[in-house]
C-alpha positions as CSV (number, residue, x, y, z in Angstrom):
1,M,-9.1,-24.0,52.5
2,T,-12.5,-23.0,50.9
3,S,-13.1,-23.1,47.1
4,T,-13.2,-19.2,47.4
5,D,-9.7,-19.4,49.0
6,S,-8.4,-21.8,46.3
7,A,-9.7,-19.7,43.5
8,D,-8.1,-16.5,45.1
9,S,-4.8,-18.2,45.5
10,A,-4.8,-19.3,41.8
11,A,-5.6,-15.8,40.6
12,Q,-2.7,-14.6,42.6
13,K,-0.3,-17.1,41.0
14,A,-1.5,-16.5,37.4
15,P,0.7,-14.1,35.4
16,A,-0.7,-10.7,34.8
17,K,-2.4,-10.4,31.3
18,A,-0.6,-8.0,29.0
19,P,-2.7,-5.0,28.1
20,A,-4.1,-5.0,24.6
21,K,-1.9,-3.3,22.0
22,D,-3.0,0.1,21.0
23,P,-4.0,-0.4,17.1
24,W,-2.7,3.2,16.6
25,D,0.7,2.6,18.2
26,L,2.6,2.4,14.9
27,P,6.3,2.1,14.2
28,D,8.6,4.7,13.2
29,V,9.1,4.3,9.4
30,S,11.0,7.6,8.6
31,G,14.3,5.8,8.1
32,L,12.9,3.3,5.5
33,V,13.6,3.5,1.7
34,V,10.5,3.3,-0.4
35,G,10.7,2.1,-3.9
36,V,7.8,2.5,-6.3
37,L,7.7,0.2,-9.4
38,G,5.7,1.9,-12.1
39,G,6.8,5.3,-10.6
40,T,6.6,7.0,-14.0
41,G,2.8,6.5,-14.2
42,P,0.3,8.8,-12.7
43,Q,-0.4,6.8,-9.5
44,G,3.1,5.8,-8.8
45,K,4.5,9.4,-9.4
46,G,1.7,10.8,-7.3
47,L,2.6,8.4,-4.3
48,A,6.3,9.1,-4.7
49,Y,5.7,12.8,-4.6
50,R,3.5,12.6,-1.5
51,L,5.8,10.3,0.4
52,A,9.0,12.2,-0.7
53,K,7.3,15.6,0.4
54,A,6.6,14.0,3.9
55,G,10.3,13.3,4.3
56,Q,10.5,9.7,3.1
57,K,13.4,8.6,1.0
58,V,11.9,7.5,-2.2
59,I,13.2,5.8,-5.4
60,V,11.1,5.5,-8.5
61,G,11.4,2.5,-10.9
62,S,10.8,1.9,-14.6
63,R,11.7,-0.7,-17.2
64,A,13.9,2.1,-18.8
65,A,16.3,3.9,-16.2
66,E,16.3,7.1,-18.2
67,R,12.4,7.4,-17.8
68,A,12.7,6.9,-14.1
69,V,15.4,9.5,-13.7
70,A,13.3,11.9,-15.9
71,A,10.3,11.2,-13.6
72,A,12.3,11.6,-10.4
73,E,13.7,15.0,-11.5
74,E,10.1,16.1,-12.3
75,I,8.9,15.0,-8.7
76,G,11.9,16.7,-7.0
77,H,12.0,16.3,-3.1
78,G,15.2,14.2,-3.4
79,V,13.6,11.4,-5.2
80,E,15.9,9.1,-7.3
81,G,15.2,7.2,-10.4
82,A,16.5,3.8,-11.4
83,D,15.5,0.7,-13.3
84,N,13.0,-1.4,-11.8
85,A,15.6,-4.1,-10.7
86,E,17.9,-1.5,-8.9
87,T,15.0,0.2,-7.2
88,A,13.8,-3.2,-5.9
89,R,17.3,-4.0,-4.6
90,R,17.9,-0.7,-2.8
91,S,14.5,-0.4,-1.1
92,D,13.2,-1.6,2.1
93,V,9.7,-1.3,1.1
94,V,8.6,-1.6,-2.6
95,I,5.2,-0.3,-3.8
96,V,3.8,-2.0,-7.0
97,A,2.0,0.6,-9.1
98,V,2.4,-0.9,-12.5
99,P,-0.6,-1.4,-15.0
100,W,-2.5,-4.6,-14.4
101,D,-1.6,-5.9,-17.8
102,G,1.9,-6.0,-16.7
103,H,1.7,-6.9,-13.3
104,A,2.5,-10.7,-13.3
105,K,5.4,-10.3,-15.8
106,T,7.0,-7.4,-13.8
107,L,6.8,-9.3,-10.5
108,E,8.2,-12.6,-12.2
109,S,11.2,-10.7,-13.6
110,L,11.9,-9.1,-9.9
111,R,11.5,-12.3,-7.8
112,T,15.2,-12.4,-6.7
113,E,15.4,-8.6,-6.1
114,L,12.2,-8.5,-4.2
115,S,13.2,-11.6,-2.0
116,G,13.0,-10.6,1.8
117,K,11.2,-7.3,0.9
118,L,7.9,-6.0,2.1
119,V,6.0,-5.5,-1.1
120,V,2.8,-3.4,-1.2
121,D,0.6,-4.1,-4.1
122,C,-1.9,-1.2,-5.0
123,V,-2.9,-2.6,-8.6
124,N,-6.5,-2.7,-9.5
125,P,-7.5,-5.4,-12.1
126,L,-10.1,-3.4,-14.0
127,G,-11.6,-3.6,-17.5
128,F,-13.4,-0.9,-19.3
129,D,-16.3,-0.9,-22.0
130,K,-18.9,1.5,-23.1
131,K,-20.7,1.0,-19.7
132,G,-17.6,2.1,-17.8
133,A,-15.2,0.3,-15.6
134,Y,-15.7,-3.1,-14.0
135,A,-13.7,-5.5,-11.9
136,L,-11.8,-8.4,-13.2
137,K,-11.2,-11.5,-11.0
138,P,-7.7,-13.0,-11.3
139,E,-7.3,-16.5,-11.1
140,E,-5.6,-16.1,-7.8
141,G,-8.3,-14.1,-6.4
142,S,-6.8,-10.5,-6.5
143,A,-3.7,-8.6,-7.8
144,A,-2.3,-8.8,-4.3
145,E,-2.8,-12.6,-4.0
146,Q,-1.2,-13.0,-7.5
147,A,1.7,-11.1,-6.1
148,A,2.0,-13.4,-3.0
149,A,2.0,-16.3,-5.3
150,L,4.7,-14.9,-7.6
151,L,6.7,-13.8,-4.8
152,P,7.0,-16.7,-2.2
153,D,10.0,-15.1,-0.6
154,S,8.6,-11.7,-0.1
155,R,6.1,-10.2,2.6
156,V,3.0,-9.0,0.5
157,A,0.7,-6.4,1.8
158,A,-2.1,-4.5,-0.3
159,A,-2.8,-0.8,0.2
160,F,-3.2,2.7,-1.6
161,H,-5.9,1.4,-4.1
162,H,-8.5,4.2,-3.8
163,L,-6.3,7.3,-4.1
164,S,-6.8,9.8,-6.8
165,A,-3.7,10.4,-9.0
166,V,-4.8,13.9,-9.9
167,L,-4.9,14.8,-6.1
168,L,-1.8,13.2,-5.3
169,Q,0.1,15.1,-8.0
170,D,-1.4,18.3,-7.3
171,P,1.2,20.7,-5.7
172,E,-1.8,23.0,-4.5
173,I,-3.4,20.4,-2.3
174,D,-1.6,20.2,1.2
175,E,-3.7,17.4,2.5
176,I,-5.3,14.3,1.0
177,D,-8.4,13.7,3.0
178,T,-8.9,9.9,2.8
179,D,-8.2,6.6,4.6
180,V,-6.2,3.9,3.0
181,M,-7.4,0.3,3.5
182,V,-4.4,-1.9,4.3
183,L,-4.3,-5.6,4.0
184,G,-1.9,-8.2,5.0
185,E,-1.0,-11.4,6.6
186,E,1.5,-10.1,9.5
187,R,0.3,-7.3,11.6
188,A,4.0,-5.9,11.8
189,D,3.9,-5.5,8.0
190,V,0.5,-4.1,7.9
191,E,1.4,-1.6,10.7
192,I,4.5,-0.5,8.6
193,V,2.3,0.4,5.7
194,Q,-0.3,2.0,8.0
195,A,2.5,4.3,9.2
196,L,3.8,5.1,5.7
197,A,0.2,6.2,4.7
198,G,0.0,8.2,7.9
199,R,3.1,10.2,7.0
200,I,1.0,11.9,4.2
201,P,-1.0,14.7,5.8
202,G,-4.8,14.1,5.9
203,M,-4.2,10.3,5.2
204,R,-4.7,7.5,7.6
205,G,-4.0,3.8,7.3
206,V,-6.7,1.3,8.5
207,F,-6.3,-2.3,8.7
208,A,-8.9,-4.0,6.3
209,G,-8.1,-7.9,6.8
210,R,-6.1,-10.4,5.2
211,L,-5.1,-10.8,1.5
212,R,-8.1,-13.1,0.8
213,N,-10.2,-9.9,1.2
214,A,-8.2,-7.8,-1.3
215,H,-10.5,-8.6,-4.2
216,Q,-13.5,-6.4,-3.1
217,V,-11.0,-3.6,-2.0
218,E,-9.4,-3.6,-5.5
219,S,-12.9,-3.9,-7.2
220,L,-14.2,-1.0,-5.4
221,V,-12.1,1.3,-7.5
222,A,-14.7,0.6,-10.4
223,N,-17.2,2.0,-8.1
224,L,-15.2,5.2,-7.3
225,I,-14.7,5.7,-11.1
226,S,-18.3,5.7,-11.5
227,V,-18.9,8.3,-8.9
228,N,-16.1,10.5,-10.2
229,R,-17.5,10.6,-13.6
230,R,-21.0,11.4,-12.3
231,Y,-20.0,14.1,-9.9
232,K,-16.9,15.4,-11.6
233,A,-14.9,14.5,-8.3
234,H,-11.8,12.8,-7.1
235,A,-13.7,10.6,-4.6
236,G,-11.8,8.8,-1.7
237,L,-12.9,6.7,1.3
238,R,-13.3,7.4,5.1
239,V,-14.0,4.6,7.5
240,T,-16.3,5.8,10.2
241,D,-16.4,5.2,13.9
242,V,-12.7,4.0,14.0
């Protein structure tokens, strides 16, 4: 047998290589319950409104249940309100939209309720002075990495950082023209978050790396704030050639 014959025989015996997975083949997430911690604030309320309007089951959370219930009634579209602990317990996916200064304390208090959950952090550690907004660098590297450190039994992803709360809450706007950069350690979790983003008309979730890359994504919000102030806009992001 010649060397060419041997190579052909080996090729025939080798198992067929599976085709590459289509990166836009995302799971059906329509049946998931999404909880929003900080759902009474502008960003959380806006996300809750958009997801619920798209048909997602949403629960908004707050430290005070009555505030969450009031916010849910204002949002409509079947949104429910509960305290943070109940919101975490009842949800499949939990979006963290609390202020940065309460981030660690909130997550520490909910470690048990968030165990086993997919936690999506959208908090931006920012400072403000007379020159405007600037990025802060948490000891862990980013808000998302702090969440991962505080929630060892949860699956942490990061997304929804660059969305305008004004646009999210405006009922006159039908589509949010923007991409959502999604970061995480497990492809399956990232794809769930991408799929949730894609349920909102005009929006698309794009994989943007592991959690170690979250700091620059969170920090970019300081630049967008500068853009918005200069141009009286509500700037978002689009990733080209993808």
